[in-house]
C-alpha positions as CSV (number, residue, x, y, z in Angstrom):
1,M,0.0,0.0,0.0
2,R,1.3,3.5,-0.9
3,R,2.1,5.7,2.0
4,R,0.1,9.0,2.0
5,S,1.9,12.3,2.5
6,Q,1.5,13.9,5.9
7,N,1.3,17.3,4.3
8,K,-1.3,17.2,1.5
9,T,-1.3,19.9,-1.2
10,I,-4.5,21.8,-1.9
11,A,-5.3,23.5,-5.3
12,I,-6.1,27.2,-5.0
13,S,-6.7,29.9,-7.5
14,I,-4.9,33.2,-7.5
15,T,-4.9,36.2,-9.8
16,L,-1.6,37.7,-11.0
17,D,-0.8,40.4,-13.5
18,R,0.0,39.0,-16.9
19,N,3.5,40.6,-16.8
20,I,4.3,38.7,-13.6
21,I,3.3,35.4,-15.2
22,D,5.4,36.2,-18.3
23,E,8.5,37.0,-16.2
24,L,8.0,33.8,-14.2
25,D,7.6,31.7,-17.4
26,E,10.9,33.3,-18.7
27,I,12.9,32.2,-15.7
28,L,11.4,28.7,-15.2
29,S,12.5,25.9,-17.4
30,A,9.8,23.7,-19.2
31,K,10.2,21.1,-16.4
32,Q,9.9,23.5,-13.5
33,S,6.6,24.1,-11.7
34,R,5.0,27.5,-11.2
35,S,3.3,26.1,-8.2
36,K,6.5,24.8,-6.6
37,F,8.2,28.1,-7.3
38,I,5.4,30.1,-5.7
39,Q,5.3,27.7,-2.7
40,N,9.1,28.0,-2.2
41,C,8.8,31.9,-2.2
42,I,5.9,31.8,0.3
43,E,7.8,29.4,2.6
44,A,10.9,31.5,2.4
45,K,9.0,34.6,3.4
46,L,7.1,32.8,6.2
47,N,10.4,31.5,7.6
48,G,11.7,35.0,7.9
49,G,13.8,35.0,4.7
50,N,14.6,38.3,3.1
51,F,14.4,38.9,-0.6
52,V,17.1,40.9,-2.3
53,H,15.1,44.1,-2.5
54,E,14.4,43.9,1.2
55,A,18.0,43.6,2.3
56,D,20.0,46.6,3.4
57,T,23.3,47.5,1.8
58,K,25.4,45.9,4.5
59,Q,23.5,42.6,4.3
60,L,23.9,42.5,0.5
61,M,27.7,43.3,0.8
62,A,28.1,40.5,3.4
63,S,26.3,38.1,1.2
64,L,28.5,39.0,-1.8
65,A,31.6,38.6,0.3
66,S,30.6,35.1,1.4
67,R,29.9,33.8,-2.2
68,T,32.4,31.4,-3.6
69,D,32.4,33.1,-7.0
70,C,33.6,36.4,-5.5
71,D,37.3,37.1,-6.3
72,Q,39.7,37.8,-3.5
73,F,40.2,41.5,-4.3
74,L,36.5,42.2,-4.3
75,K,36.1,40.1,-1.1
76,K,38.8,42.1,0.7
77,L,37.3,45.4,-0.5
78,L,33.8,44.4,0.7
79,M,35.2,43.3,4.1
80,Q,37.0,46.6,4.5
81,I,33.9,48.6,3.8
82,L,31.7,46.3,6.1
83,L,34.1,46.7,9.0
84,S,34.6,50.4,8.7
């Protein structure tokens, strides 16, 4: 017998501006789900996550400095500014 999920999904209907749907469709691949993307965004917000546009400058700079694709010069410069 198949085990049922403890957290069932429920279909809802929402209304979004057409341009939002178009932008979403541009960033999602054909195999990615709009529903899953929206669910992840809502969960992130409910769990206290900040979106880029909500972060202050120091938070953004600290995030950039901690990225692995940030070169050492930029990392050092960001840290100097953050610690000043």
